[in-house]
FIMI-135197 format. One record per atom (N, C-alpha, C, O, CB): residue in three letters; atom name; x, y, z. Coordinates in steps of 0.001 Angstrom, whole numbers, m for minus. Glycine has a CB too. Example, Ala and Ser with C-alpha at 12.3 -4.5 7.8 and 13.67 -1.06 7.14 Angstrom:
<pts>
PT  code  site       px       py       pz
PT   ALA     N    13190    m5690     7800
PT   ALA    CA    12300    m4500     7800
PT   ALA     C    13200    m3300     7800
PT   ALA     O    14236    m3319     8465
PT   ALA    CB    11308    m4473     9046
PT   SER     N    12850    m2250     7080
PT   SER    CA    13670    m1060     7140
PT   SER     C    12900       30     7870
PT   SER     O    13409     1138     8039
PT   SER    CB    14084     m598     5725
</pts>
This chain:
<pts>
PT  code  site       px       py       pz
PT   MET     N   m12184   m22693    22171
PT   MET    CA   m12349   m21629    23157
PT   MET     C   m11221   m21735    24186
PT   MET     O   m11023   m22796    24778
PT   MET    CB   m13751   m21715    23849
PT   PRO     N   m10495   m20663    24400
PT   PRO    CA    m9391   m20717    25367
PT   PRO     C    m9915   m20847    26802
PT   PRO     O   m10952   m20290    27164
PT   PRO    CB    m8509   m19459    25241
PT   HIS     N    m9176   m21584    27582
PT   HIS    CA    m9609   m21826    28960
PT   HIS     C    m8808   m21024    29974
PT   HIS     O    m9367   m20490    30932
PT   HIS    CB    m9502   m23297    29285
PT   SER     N    m7511   m20939    29767
PT   SER    CA    m6693   m20236    30754
PT   SER     C    m6699   m18734    30482
PT   SER     O    m7033   m18284    29386
PT   SER    CB    m5251   m20774    30743
PT   ILE     N    m6326   m17979    31498
PT   ILE    CA    m6267   m16517    31381
PT   ILE     C    m5236   m16111    30328
PT   ILE     O    m5480   m15210    29526
PT   ILE    CB    m5920   m15872    32749
PT   SER     N    m4090   m16780    30337
PT   SER    CA    m3036   m16423    29375
PT   SER     C    m3469   m16745    27941
PT   SER     O    m3122   m16021    27007
PT   SER    CB    m1724   m17169    29712
PT   ALA     N    m4229   m17835    27769
PT   ALA    CA    m4708   m18174    26427
PT   ALA     C    m5717   m17138    25947
PT   ALA     O    m5723   m16787    24768
PT   ALA    CB    m5340   m19583    26413
PT   ARG     N    m6564   m16648    26837
PT   ARG    CA    m7525   m15603    26466
PT   ARG     C    m6788   m14326    26053
PT   ARG     O    m7141   m13671    25073
PT   ARG    CB    m8494   m15310    27643
PT   LYS     N    m5758   m13996    26828
PT   LYS    CA    m4977   m12808    26507
PT   LYS     C    m4290   m12980    25144
PT   LYS     O    m4237   m12041    24350
PT   LYS    CB    m3929   m12531    27615
PT   ARG     N    m3778   m14158    24886
PT   ARG    CA    m3107   m14427    23620
PT   ARG     C    m4091   m14256    22460
PT   ARG     O    m3722   m13717    21417
PT   ARG    CB    m2502   m15850    23615
PT   VAL     N    m5334   m14708    22628
PT   VAL    CA    m6345   m14547    21581
PT   VAL     C    m6608   m13063    21333
PT   VAL     O    m6700   m12630    20185
PT   VAL    CB    m7660   m15273    21970
PT   ARG     N    m6727   m12293    22399
PT   ARG    CA    m6952   m10847    22257
PT   ARG     C    m5786   m10194    21518
PT   ARG     O    m5988    m9392    20606
PT   ARG    CB    m7142   m10184    23644
PT   GLN     N    m4578   m10542    21917
PT   GLN    CA    m3394    m9950    21293
PT   GLN     C    m3297   m10339    19813
PT   GLN     O    m2933    m9521    18969
PT   GLN    CB    m2121   m10388    22041
PT   ASN     N    m3627   m11600    19513
PT   ASN    CA    m3581   m12048    18123
PT   ASN     C    m4571   m11285    17264
PT   ASN     O    m4263   m10925    16128
PT   ASN    CB    m3863   m13541    18036
PT   GLU     N    m5760   m11034    17801
PT   GLU    CA    m6768   m10278    17050
PT   GLU     C    m6295    m8850    16785
PT   GLU     O    m6457    m8329    15681
PT   GLU    CB    m8105   m10258    17816
PT   GLN     N    m5712    m8225    17799
PT   GLN    CA    m5218    m6862    17637
PT   GLN     C    m4084    m6810    16613
PT   GLN     O    m4053    m5923    15760
PT   GLN    CB    m4743    m6302    18984
PT   ARG     N    m3155    m7760    16701
PT   ARG    CA    m2022    m7801    15781
PT   ARG     C    m2504    m8070    14353
PT   ARG     O    m1987    m7492    13397
PT   ARG    CB    m1009    m8881    16220
PT   HIS     N    m3501    m8954    14219
PT   HIS    CA    m4053    m9274    12907
PT   HIS     C    m4644    m8019    12251
PT   HIS     O    m4402    m7760    11072
PT   HIS    CB    m5130   m10375    13032
PT   GLU     N    m5401    m7258    13002
PT   GLU    CA    m5990    m6025    12473
PT   GLU     C    m4915    m5006    12099
PT   GLU     O    m5005    m4337    11070
PT   GLU    CB    m6951    m5415    13496
PT   HIS     N    m3906    m4903    12947
PT   HIS    CA    m2811    m3969    12688
PT   HIS     C    m2060    m4360    11415
PT   HIS     O    m1746    m3504    10588
PT   HIS    CB    m1842    m3925    13887
PT   ASN     N    m1772    m5657    11260
PT   ASN    CA    m1075    m6126    10062
PT   ASN     C    m1905    m5900     8813
PT   ASN     O    m1366    m5526     7771
PT   ASN    CB     m730    m7602    10192
PT   ARG     N    m3211    m6121     8901
PT   ARG    CA    m4093    m5883     7760
PT   ARG     C    m4051    m4413     7354
PT   ARG     O    m4017    m4089     6167
PT   ARG    CB    m5537    m6306     8094
PT   MET     N    m4054    m3527     8349
PT   MET    CA    m4003    m2096     8080
PT   MET     C    m2683    m1726     7382
PT   MET     O    m2683     m952     6425
PT   MET    CB    m4163    m1297     9394
PT   LEU     N    m1571    m2276     7862
PT   LEU    CA     m277    m1970     7253
PT   LEU     C     m199    m2479     5820
PT   LEU     O      291    m1776     4936
PT   LEU    CB      853    m2576     8081
PT   LYS     N     m680    m3700     5585
PT   LYS    CA     m651    m4259     4236
PT   LYS     C    m1540    m3468     3289
PT   LYS     O    m1206    m3282     2118
PT   LYS    CB    m1085    m5719     4258
PT   SER     N    m2665    m3006     3798
PT   SER    CA    m3568    m2200     2982
PT   SER     C    m2894     m886     2600
PT   SER     O    m2992     m438     1458
PT   SER    CB    m4891    m1932     3734
PT   ARG     N    m2218     m280     3553
PT   ARG    CA    m1495      962     3285
PT   ARG     C     m413      749     2219
PT   ARG     O     m203     1591     1346
PT   ARG    CB     m865     1503     4582
PT   LEU     N      266     m399     2315
PT   LEU    CA     1295     m730     1330
PT   LEU     C      702     m869      m63
PT   LEU     O     1237     m324    m1029
PT   LEU    CB     2012    m2019     1723
PT   ARG     N     m398    m1596     m166
PT   ARG    CA    m1032    m1782    m1475
PT   ARG     C    m1464     m448    m2063
PT   ARG     O    m1305     m209    m3260
PT   ARG    CB    m2240    m2720    m1361
PT   THR     N    m2010      417    m1218
PT   THR    CA    m2443     1736    m1680
PT   THR     C    m1248     2542    m2180
PT   THR     O    m1323     3186    m3226
PT   THR    CB    m3169     2497     m550
PT   ALA     N     m152     2504    m1437
PT   ALA    CA     1050     3247    m1828
PT   ALA     C     1625     2702    m3134
PT   ALA     O     2071     3468    m3989
PT   ALA    CB     2111     3180     m714
PT   ARG     N     1614     1379    m3286
PT   ARG    CA     2132      777    m4517
PT   ARG     C     1265     1147    m5709
PT   ARG     O     1782     1407    m6795
PT   ARG    CB     2213     m748    m4379
PT   ARG     N      m45     1173    m5517
PT   ARG    CA     m946     1576    m6603
PT   ARG     C     m721     3034    m6984
PT   ARG     O     m736     3377    m8166
PT   ARG    CB    m2413     1360    m6196
PT   ALA     N     m511     3893    m5988
PT   ALA    CA     m268     5312    m6263
PT   ALA     C     1031     5479    m7047
PT   ALA     O     1103     6296    m7964
PT   ALA    CB     m212     6124    m4945
PT   PHE     N     2046     4715    m6691
PT   PHE    CA     3321     4765    m7424
PT   PHE     C     3117     4302    m8856
PT   PHE     O     3606     4935    m9792
PT   PHE    CB     4394     3892    m6727
PT   ALA     N     2404     3211    m9030
PT   ALA    CA     2169     2673   m10369
PT   ALA     C     1395     3669   m11228
PT   ALA     O     1667     3807   m12421
PT   ALA    CB     1407     1343   m10287
PT   LYS     N      450     4348   m10633
PT   LYS    CA     m333     5334   m11377
PT   LYS     C      542     6510   m11802
PT   LYS     O      414     7013   m12918
PT   LYS    CB    m1515     5831   m10530
PT   ALA     N     1433     6946   m10909
PT   ALA    CA     2342     8050   m11239
PT   ALA     C     3284     7653   m12370
PT   ALA     O     3580     8462   m13249
PT   ALA    CB     3153     8474    m9999
PT   VAL     N     3753     6412   m12346
PT   VAL    CA     4633     5931   m13419
PT   VAL     C     3853     5855   m14724
PT   VAL     O     4357     6226   m15784
PT   VAL    CB     5236     4541   m13064
PT   GLU     N     2619     5371   m14635
PT   GLU    CA     1771     5231   m15820
PT   GLU     C     1513     6572   m16504
PT   GLU     O     1505     6667   m17731
PT   GLU    CB      448     4585   m15440
PT   THR     N     1305     7598   m15692
PT   THR    CA     1040     8920   m16251
PT   THR     C     2311     9594   m16763
PT   THR     O     2242    10566   m17516
PT   THR    CB      377     9800   m15210
PT   GLY     N     3465     9080   m16355
PT   GLY    CA     4733     9623   m16837
PT   GLY     C     5250    10793   m16026
PT   GLY     O     6141    11509   m16481
PT   GLY    CB     4589    10043   m18250
PT   ASP     N     4714    11003   m14837
PT   ASP    CA     5130    12108   m13977
PT   ASP     C     6283    11650   m13081
PT   ASP     O     6061    11011   m12053
PT   ASP    CB     3936    12622   m13120
PT   ALA     N     7506    11980   m13474
PT   ALA    CA     8691    11495   m12771
PT   ALA     C     8793    12068   m11356
PT   ALA     O     9179    11356   m10429
PT   ALA    CB     9943    11845   m13562
PT   ALA     N     8455    13335   m11184
PT   ALA    CA     8552    13951    m9855
PT   ALA     C     7560    13314    m8881
PT   ALA     O     7906    13019    m7737
PT   ALA    CB     8301    15470    m9948
PT   ALA     N     6337    13108    m9340
PT   ALA    CA     5328    12475    m8489
PT   ALA     C     5715    11032    m8203
PT   ALA     O     5533    10555    m7083
PT   ALA    CB     3936    12535    m9151
PT   ALA     N     6243    10335    m9193
PT   ALA    CA     6649     8939    m9006
PT   ALA     C     7785     8845    m7990
PT   ALA     O     7812     7936    m7160
PT   ALA    CB     7081     8315   m10350
PT   ARG     N     8720     9791    m8063
PT   ARG    CA     9834     9788    m7114
PT   ARG     C     9328     9982    m5680
PT   ARG     O     9784     9312    m4754
PT   ARG    CB    10850    10893    m7476
PT   GLU     N     8381    10907    m5515
PT   GLU    CA     7812    11158    m4178
PT   GLU     C     7033     9940    m3683
PT   GLU     O     7153     9548    m2522
PT   GLU    CB     6889    12402    m4204
PT   ARG     N     6236     9347    m4570
PT   ARG    CA     5455     8163    m4202
PT   ARG     C     6380     6997    m3848
PT   ARG     O     6090     6200    m2955
PT   ARG    CB     4505     7762    m5353
PT   PHE     N     7512     6919    m4580
PT   PHE    CA     8479     5858    m4308
PT   PHE     C     9063     6002    m2903
PT   PHE     O     9210     5018    m2179
PT   PHE    CB     9604     5877    m5355
PT   ARG     N     9390     7231    m2531
PT   ARG    CA     9958     7454    m1192
PT   ARG     C     8986     7008      m99
PT   ARG     O     9371     6357      872
PT   ARG    CB    10318     8942    m1001
PT   VAL     N     7730     7373     m282
PT   VAL    CA     6702     6992      698
PT   VAL     C     6566     5476      749
PT   VAL     O     6533     4880     1826
PT   VAL    CB     5337     7641      349
PT   CYS     N     6488     4865     m418
PT   CYS    CA     6296     3424     m505
PT   CYS     C     7503     2660       58
PT   CYS     O     7344     1656      752
PT   CYS    CB     6046     3016    m1958
PT   GLU     N     8683     3138     m245
PT   GLU    CA     9891     2478      245
PT   GLU     C     9940     2512     1769
PT   GLU     O    10289     1521     2410
PT   GLU    CB    11147     3145     m342
PT   ARG     N     9588     3651     2336
PT   ARG    CA     9591     3782     3795
PT   ARG     C     8576     2819     4436
PT   ARG     O     8875     2147     5423
PT   ARG    CB     9273     5241     4201
PT   LEU     N     7383     2771     3855
PT   LEU    CA     6366     1857     4372
PT   LEU     C     6816      404     4257
PT   LEU     O     6583     m393     5166
PT   LEU    CB     5047     2056     3626
PT   MET     N     7456       61     3146
PT   MET    CA     7933    m1310     2941
PT   MET     C     8976    m1702     3992
PT   MET     O     8913    m2787     4570
PT   MET    CB     8526    m1460     1532
PT   HIS     N     9924     m812     4227
PT   HIS    CA    10960    m1114     5215
PT   HIS     C    10368    m1269     6607
PT   HIS     O    10780    m2140     7372
PT   HIS    CB    12026      m21     5221
PT   ARG     N     9404     m424     6928
PT   ARG    CA     8770     m517     8242
PT   ARG     C     7968    m1811     8382
PT   ARG     O     7995    m2455     9431
PT   ARG    CB     7860      692     8478
PT   ALA     N     7261    m2184     7326
PT   ALA    CA     6484    m3423     7358
PT   ALA     C     7406    m4634     7458
PT   ALA     O     7087    m5608     8140
PT   ALA    CB     5594    m3534     6106
PT   ALA     N     8536    m4572     6787
PT   ALA    CA     9486    m5682     6849
PT   ALA     C    10114    m5785     8239
PT   ALA     O    10370    m6885     8729
PT   ALA    CB    10581    m5510     5784
PT   ALA     N    10355    m4659     8859
PT   ALA    CA    10964    m4666    10191
PT   ALA     C     9997    m5187    11246
PT   ALA     O    10410    m5832    12209
PT   ALA    CB    11433    m3263    10566
PT   ASN     N     8704    m4904    11061
PT   ASN    CA     7717    m5289    12075
PT   ASN     C     7025    m6607    11800
PT   ASN     O     6258    m7080    12639
PT   ASN    CB     6690    m4228    12196
PT   GLY     N     7274    m7221    10634
PT   GLY    CA     6796    m8571    10442
PT   GLY     C     5700    m8850     9435
PT   GLY     O     5664    m9972     8929
PT   GLY    CB     6356    m9030    11661
PT   PRO     N     4794    m7930     9093
PT   PRO    CA     3724    m8317     8179
PT   PRO     C     4210    m8667     6775
PT   PRO     O     3532    m9392     6047
PT   PRO    CB     2723    m7214     8092
PT   VAL     N     5377    m8158     6393
PT   VAL    CA     5947    m8458     5079
PT   VAL     C     7359    m8980     5317
PT   VAL     O     8114    m8417     6109
PT   VAL    CB     5948    m7186     4130
PT   HIS     N     7707   m10064     4621
PT   HIS    CA     9050   m10608     4761
PT   HIS     C    10064    m9635     4170
PT   HIS     O     9775    m8948     3190
PT   HIS    CB     9157   m11987     4076
PT   ARG     N    11235    m9578     4759
PT   ARG    CA    12224    m8580     4313
PT   ARG     C    12671    m8824     2880
PT   ARG     O    12975    m7868     2166
PT   ARG    CB    13441    m8593     5233
PT   ASN     N    12718   m10079     2440
PT   ASN    CA    13094   m10353     1048
PT   ASN     C    12008    m9898       90
PT   ASN     O    12301    m9419    m1005
PT   ASN    CB    13374   m11846      849
PT   THR     N    10758   m10044      497
PT   THR    CA     9645    m9574     m324
PT   THR     C     9718    m8061     m465
PT   THR     O     9556    m7521    m1559
PT   THR    CB     8288    m9999      288
PT   ALA     N     9961    m7386      647
PT   ALA    CA    10070    m5925      617
PT   ALA     C    11223    m5497     m293
PT   ALA     O    11073    m4578    m1098
PT   ALA    CB    10276    m5363     2047
PT   ALA     N    12366    m6161     m165
PT   ALA    CA    13530    m5821     m984
PT   ALA     C    13233    m6043    m2459
PT   ALA     O    13616    m5229    m3300
PT   ALA    CB    14751    m6651     m559
PT   ARG     N    12552    m7139    m2779
PT   ARG    CA    12231    m7445    m4176
PT   ARG     C    11296    m6390    m4767
PT   ARG     O    11516    m5906    m5878
PT   ARG    CB    11589    m8839    m4285
PT   LEU     N    10254    m6039    m4017
PT   LEU    CA     9293    m5052    m4510
PT   LEU     C     9933    m3673    m4646
PT   LEU     O     9664    m2957    m5611
PT   LEU    CB     8084    m4978    m3576
PT   ILE     N    10769    m3300    m3693
PT   ILE    CA    11462    m2010    m3763
PT   ILE     C    12390    m1986    m4975
PT   ILE     O    12462     m987    m5691
PT   ILE    CB    12263    m1742    m2461
PT   GLY     N    13093    m3086    m5197
PT   GLY    CA    13991    m3168    m6351
PT   GLY     C    13250    m3005    m7664
PT   GLY     O    13722    m2319    m8571
PT   GLY    CB    14730    m4489    m6347
PT   ARG     N    12091    m3633    m7764
PT   ARG    CA    11298    m3522    m8985
PT   ARG     C    10794    m2091    m9183
PT   ARG     O    10750    m1585   m10304
PT   ARG    CB    10115    m4501    m8944
PT   MET     N    10418    m1453    m8084
PT   MET    CA     9969      m66    m8190
PT   MET     C    11119      840    m8594
PT   MET     O    10921     1776    m9369
PT   MET    CB     9362      408    m6865
PT   GLN     N    12323      578    m8081
PT   GLN    CA    13484     1380    m8445
PT   GLN     C    13783     1277    m9935
PT   GLN     O    14131     2267   m10578
PT   GLN    CB    14701      946    m7636
PT   VAL     N    13643       71   m10478
PT   VAL    CA    13886     m133   m11908
PT   VAL     C    12881      670   m12723
PT   VAL     O    13248     1334   m13693
PT   VAL    CB    13802    m1636   m12274
PT   ARG     N    11617      609   m12330
PT   ARG    CA    10575     1352   m13058
PT   ARG     C    10809     2863   m12960
PT   ARG     O    10631     3592   m13936
PT   ARG    CB     9173      996   m12506
PT   LEU     N    11212     3323   m11767
PT   LEU    CA    11470     4749   m11573
PT   LEU     C    12659     5207   m12420
PT   LEU     O    12616     6263   m13050
PT   LEU    CB    11729     5049   m10086
PT   ALA     N    13713     4403   m12425
PT   ALA    CA    14909     4752   m13207
PT   ALA     C    14574     4825   m14698
PT   ALA     O    15040     5723   m15400
PT   ALA    CB    16039     3720   m12965
PT   ALA     N    13769     3880   m15175
PT   ALA    CA    13380     3896   m16591
PT   ALA     C    12549     5118   m16910
PT   ALA     O    12710     5723   m17970
PT   ALA    CB    12604     2631   m16955
PT   LEU     N    11659     5486   m16002
PT   LEU    CA    10823     6671   m16207
PT   LEU     C    11672     7938   m16231
PT   LEU     O    11487     8801   m17089
PT   LEU    CB     9755     6772   m15107
PT   GLU     N    12606     8044   m15282
PT   GLU    CA    13462     9234   m15226
PT   GLU     C    14364     9316   m16459
PT   GLU     O    14621    10404   m16974
PT   GLU    CB    14318     9220   m13944
PT   LYS     N    14836     8172   m16923
PT   LYS    CA    15675     8168   m18122
PT   LYS     C    14859     8586   m19346
PT   LYS     O    15345     9332   m20197
PT   LYS    CB    16298     6771   m18343
PT   ALA     N    13628     8105   m19428
PT   ALA    CA    12765     8448   m20556
PT   ALA     C    12387     9923   m20524
PT   ALA     O    12326    10579   m21564
PT   ALA    CB    11504     7581   m20548
PT   SER     N    12134    10441   m19324
PT   SER    CA    11747    11856   m19228
PT   SER     C    12948    12774   m19432
PT   SER     O    12783    13923   m19840
PT   SER    CB    11097    12144   m17866
PT   ALA     N    14146    12283   m19155
PT   ALA    CA    15352    13099   m19364
PT   ALA     C    15688    13219   m20850
PT   ALA     O    16250    14226   m21280
PT   ALA    CB    16547    12494   m18603
PT   THR     N    15346    12195   m21636
PT   THR    CA    15656    12229   m23054
PT   THR     C    14650    13017   m23873
PT   THR     O    14896    13337   m25036
PT   THR    CB    15742    10844   m23578
PT   LYS     N    13518    13326   m23262
PT   LYS    CA    12479    14091   m23988
PT   LYS     C    12862    15529   m24182
PT   LYS     O    12101    16297   m24770
PT   LYS    CB    11159    14028   m23253
</pts>
């Protein structure tokens, strides 16, 4: 249990930040699932749109701390590869 005023404030701030980070990570997971579903169905236009949304969320999460920037870069890179393969496959059809 915190004793000083500043320690109490720090506990409050940590709780708020924890909830905010959880919300951002949840949004990221949802966006990644939506992208994966679009790729699975073979809809290149929807996948491209989902990728843009997901990429933006990833960069924002990396800038604000809940996700490490290397993790964000790795996940974005993997999504780009999947998107490129989908677009190439849909272009040859």
